[in-house]
C-alpha positions in Angstrom: 24.7 45.8 -23.7 21.5 44.0 -23.8 20.8 41.9 -20.9 19.3 38.5 -21.5 17.4 36.6 -18.9 17.5 32.9 -18.7 14.3 31.1 -17.8 14.4 27.9 -16.0 13.7 25.0 -18.4 12.1 22.8 -15.7 13.0 19.3 -14.8 14.1 16.8 -17.4 10.9 15.0 -18.4 11.5 11.3 -18.8 9.4 9.7 -21.6 6.2 8.1 -20.5 7.3 4.7 -21.9 10.6 4.9 -20.0 8.9 6.0 -16.8 6.3 3.2 -17.0 8.8 0.6 -17.7 11.3 1.7 -15.0 8.5 2.2 -12.5 6.8 -1.1 -13.4 9.9 -3.1 -13.1 11.1 -1.4 -9.9 7.7 -1.5 -8.3 7.2 -5.2 -9.1 10.7 -6.2 -7.8 10.1 -4.0 -4.7 6.7 -5.7 -4.0 8.2 -9.2 -4.4 11.2 -8.3 -2.2 9.0 -6.7 0.5 6.6 -9.7 0.6 9.6 -12.1 0.9 11.1 -10.0 3.7 7.9 -9.5 5.5 6.9 -13.2 5.2 10.3 -14.4 6.3 9.3 -14.9 9.9 6.1 -16.9 9.2 3.6 -14.4 10.5 0.5 -15.2 8.5 -2.3 -13.8 10.6 -4.9 -11.5 9.0 -3.6 -8.6 11.1 0.0 -9.2 10.0 -1.2 -9.3 6.3 -2.9 -5.9 6.8 0.4 -4.6 8.4 2.4 -6.1 5.4 0.1 -4.3 2.9 0.5 -1.0 4.8 4.3 -1.4 4.9 4.5 -2.2 1.2 2.4 0.9 0.4 4.6 3.1 2.6 7.8 1.6 1.1 6.5 2.1 -2.5 5.7 5.8 -1.6 9.0 6.3 0.1 10.8 4.8 -2.9 9.0 7.1 -5.3 9.9 10.0 -3.1 13.5 9.0 -3.0 13.7 8.5 -6.8 12.0 11.9 -7.5 14.4 13.6 -5.0 17.4 11.9 -6.7 16.2 13.0 -10.2 15.5 16.5 -9.0 18.9 16.9 -7.4 20.9 15.0 -10.0 19.7 17.2 -12.9 21.1 20.3 -11.2 19.2 22.7 -13.4 17.4 25.9 -12.3 14.0 24.8 -11.1 10.7 26.5 -11.3 8.0 26.5 -8.7 6.3 23.1 -8.3 9.0 21.3 -10.4 9.7 19.0 -7.4 6.0 18.0 -7.3 6.0 17.3 -11.0 9.1 15.2 -10.6 7.4 13.3 -7.8 4.3 12.8 -9.9 6.5 11.2 -12.6 7.1 8.3 -10.2 3.4 7.1 -10.3 4.3 3.9 -12.2 6.4 2.6 -9.3 3.6 3.0 -6.8 1.0 1.7 -9.3 3.1 -1.5 -9.9 3.1 -2.3 -6.2 -0.7 -1.7 -5.8 -1.8 -5.2 -6.9 0.4 -6.8 -4.3 -0.9 -4.3 -1.7 -4.4 -5.3 -2.6 -3.6 -9.0 -2.5 -2.1 -8.6 1.0 -4.9 -6.3 2.2 -7.5 -8.7 0.9 -5.9 -11.5 2.9 -5.9 -9.2 5.9 -9.6 -8.5 5.4 -10.5 -12.2 5.1 -11.2 -12.2 1.3 -8.9 -15.2 0.9 -6.6 -17.1 3.2 -3.8 -15.1 4.8 -1.5 -18.1 5.0 0.5 -18.6 1.8 -0.6 -15.4 0.1 3.1 -14.6 -0.6 3.1 -17.2 -3.3 0.3 -15.7 -5.5 1.9 -12.3 -4.8 5.3 -13.6 -6.0 3.6 -15.1 -9.1 1.7 -12.0 -9.9 4.8 -9.8 -9.9 6.8 -12.3 -12.0 3.9 -12.3 -14.5 4.0 -8.5 -14.5 7.8 -8.6 -15.2 7.3 -11.1 -18.0 4.5 -8.9 -19.5 6.6 -5.7 -19.3 9.5 -7.6 -21.1 7.2 -9.0 -23.8 5.5 -5.6 -24.4 8.7 -3.7 -24.7 10.2 -6.3 -27.0 7.1 -6.1 -29.3 7.3 -2.3 -29.2 10.9 -2.6 -30.3 9.6 -4.6 -33.3 10.9 -8.0 -32.2 9.1 -11.1 -33.3 6.7 -12.9 -31.0 9.1 -15.7 -30.2 11.9 -13.2 -29.5 9.5 -11.2 -27.3 8.5 -14.3 -25.3 12.2 -15.1 -24.8 12.9 -11.6 -23.7 9.9 -11.6 -21.3 11.1 -14.9 -19.9 14.6 -13.6 -19.3 13.2 -10.4 -17.7 11.0 -12.6 -15.4 14.0 -14.8 -14.6 16.1 -11.7 -13.8 13.4 -10.5 -11.5 13.4 -13.9 -9.7 17.1 -13.6 -9.2 16.9 -10.1 -7.8 14.1 -11.0 -5.5 15.9 -14.1 -4.2 19.1 -12.1 -3.7 17.2 -9.5 -1.8 15.5 -12.1 0.4 18.8 -13.7 1.1 20.5 -10.4 1.9 17.7 -9.3 4.2 
C-alpha cells in the first residue's frame, strides 16, 4: 500500500475585504465603547487622557489577540509553524480602526487640544468611520449612491445603539 502524507493546509484565510470590514467595525465600536466607559467618571485631566489612550490601545491589542486565538482554535485544522502569528496578523484592521481614537486621546493628553470633552470628537470620528464603512461596502456591492448613503446611515445608527448599550451596561 502506498502511504500518503497529509500536509497541513494552514489557517483559513479570511478575505482582505472581510477582515478590513470586520476589524474596522469592531475597532470603531470598541473605541467608542472604551471612550464612553473611561469618560464615565468625569476624569478629564491630561494625565487621565494619556491613560485612556494607553488603555484603549491595550484593549484593541487584547481584542485582536482574542479574535485570532478564537479563529485559530475554532478552525481545528492541523497547523503549521507560525500559523498562529499569521492568524494574529490578520487582525490588524481591528487595531488600526482604534488608532485614530488612541491618537485623539493621546493628543489631548499631550496638550495638543483640550482634554475636557475630547470624548465627543472621538465618538463623532468613530460614527463617521462606521458610516464610511457602510457606504463603501454598499457601493462595492453595486448599490446606488442613495442606497449606499442609507446603508451607511443605518450602520452608523446601529453603531450608536451598540455604543450606548455598552455604556449603559458598563
